Steps between C-alpha positions, in 0.01 A plus 500: 500500500878464489681825427728473197658844468611762751541871419604808694321833481693808386528617859669173598773515235857526635642852503858386563735239359684265735883507505605161641868599522422700816393176673760259362737352761774488233489796264582437133855582403525833312497545126848569369615753245633282214802729448611566858357183663390724789141528629294688243400852603180687433650732239654201316176302487316817395691490172286195415177512704263773616647663811205417726519135394868508598409637845256214541766257378741607772246538781578246773328660800142602412254211496222703340528727194212731407335438163467835316141622472502498119628142499223403743244656266633299205512183710129547574426454128552126549573428867416317709546184298299205629616228733332185368429165664587233242214263577515353148869418526453354848227270364707398199790404728273342764715670762416608855716811443331840480642672190483876444650712225556874467374575150723766343378411150186714523654843452499655148864405440443137597780458756643624830773702325295820485532528881860620461481655153265774624718624790822477298355714221349735759842559659661550158239760410550679833870517423445661160596191300355474148601147396509159666653178381478143617530132415227237487487125461153364428377858473293544816736761640545666162124539464466643849786745455370609156159577648637673811731714286202609293311596820777746589584620148836321481658340194584132551755273329468129580767239424316168478688170518523382139352153554196653675479777240443223244297263722259766632424752224177619662672639808737686269201639310334612823817678612503680167130579542590692817763689301822321599786423268574126523840358401592131485804435721785450438489770233744706300374824658739494799865417558400222740269345241764522226759332722263216588404438137862519387583221744183299424304611189217254581452612860128475586533750782442491873387746761870561561561611141190722495598665829846577361351681203237690699750616763745611231230708333400662830854589602577681175266787604425453873365855531215412260464120512480252787507124510198331657503140619222247551669274753815423703560842660391584855274789399307274261441247777385787719237617251368147451421457871166663421391144404597331825366784714163465331513119524573525870172689559310274261621181669371647826162553330506132402578405859826325412876555503737336249721209605686533170536793259608411146592706193691450178852638495697680230678786673268519799243778445173314549653255747616792716170679462281216620744360759666792681190629686440148638872449566498798734280298739758221492770756582306703757264247659660161440236364262604194299366568151704328228598696188562314174651654185403295193766534231559322167709184518686636197600821685534398868695788648360444850526122524824458304658845480787646700465786748749771404527845347403503134388743234131539425567499126708304251734783399595589859367856504271492803601525866625175651221329694541245782285222361442136431615478140577263215745759365416809298623328181247217544291432188157373608299245305220626276215416737167680460515649849710788367470702821682227696802471269731705720838395636473651849278586796450833675722591795225494766358162398851359461589600855177355640561174315862494613373535859259209455185712529375415148582229247471419132329220308591428139222407258547333157325673210256215428396472864429874504268472199335188647410712803398799289259291295353344815451847649339633181256210487410516869501879562424639153810721486782442252821582690816651357782244455688670784202460733475133405818438701334632817192289429717190451673558834159550664376174346802321646426639845127427475567138402741474791214608727285226347769235557551608861130553569566854621313820419727799442428844360691575180522844338657559160532800273338478158731756342318535170273341240616299201255628241789638293693174543268284290786374282670357810186307592458387138851357499443332835167346393656380173788339689761732351648629829786328678675525835841663517761403754744741655859417408 
């Protein structure tokens, strides 16, 4: 009998996160203080983020960071997540490729985002913080943060991108179920939101606008409230490596090693998490695994952006980040993959892409849903619109294997399920979705 799914026992779960910066031949350029334009210091970043997260952000020498015992205990509520051989998808594509996916949709929050929400709220609680604030696009991160805040007795305020707030009411309802206050961004509750709406009263929001509002709220009372982030920053990528570290052991159980690792790309959290542990073997041992970041064709910061320092938010409040960016004023199209509608990429991934160690692939919206529907019908799992981009890139690579008559091992990250995205699938099936081109 062919084995479909691979799990780890509790004793096999990783007890450390992997910090790829320690192994990078070219370190990322430092974050800059937006006022002084000098490298940001620990005490400056601590005005925004939990202090321990800031230490992790600035850590360039330690390859392994211990996972706190309480965080490990909470991880064990849903980890390990399964590594799955996609036999159904392979058959549907008639490809010689061996396709695997790391299924992060099976945890109670439905996506990989909880992997970083738990440690961020843990560190805030340890610091004596009472409130956390954040932004969210499609709502996966907002749900995860709302739940993690409840675990540690913290009050959460979530600024959700306005177009997603209206497109995805159920994620908003679930955030509220966990006790979070959810505000459509841009809003009139912050100076940043008021300025944006004054300039453009019909602004549908972006992750950049929501970040501006959340950071502003956090910095008004930094001794009580901290900003938490679901992507982009180094410490978030660090926490997400739990996925790739598990997948590494699970691929060994399957008796294979990936030729290509693929993940969707918004700011880089799940892409970093699945890729970095495998990338370390490229850096340390000379392996030749290819890493592909699947981004929306309407928001192609990797394939068509410029590498430079830019703000992480629209209002220009955050530290300056060395990134591939479309510009922090970029207004993304209203695609359903709300978690990918971000103007920039994280500093670590940007440096690795700049050095030619990873690359991007842009996917039109309709192609992503074509792939998502094929996956649902062949594997029985309805993927989130964000995940559909990774599936579409995997389909491209699998068909390439078929054309060339070569068998390669492909691994992609299924970041979350699409059960709360039924309206997106309804619009796709009814022919109401269109492709957007970047201009």
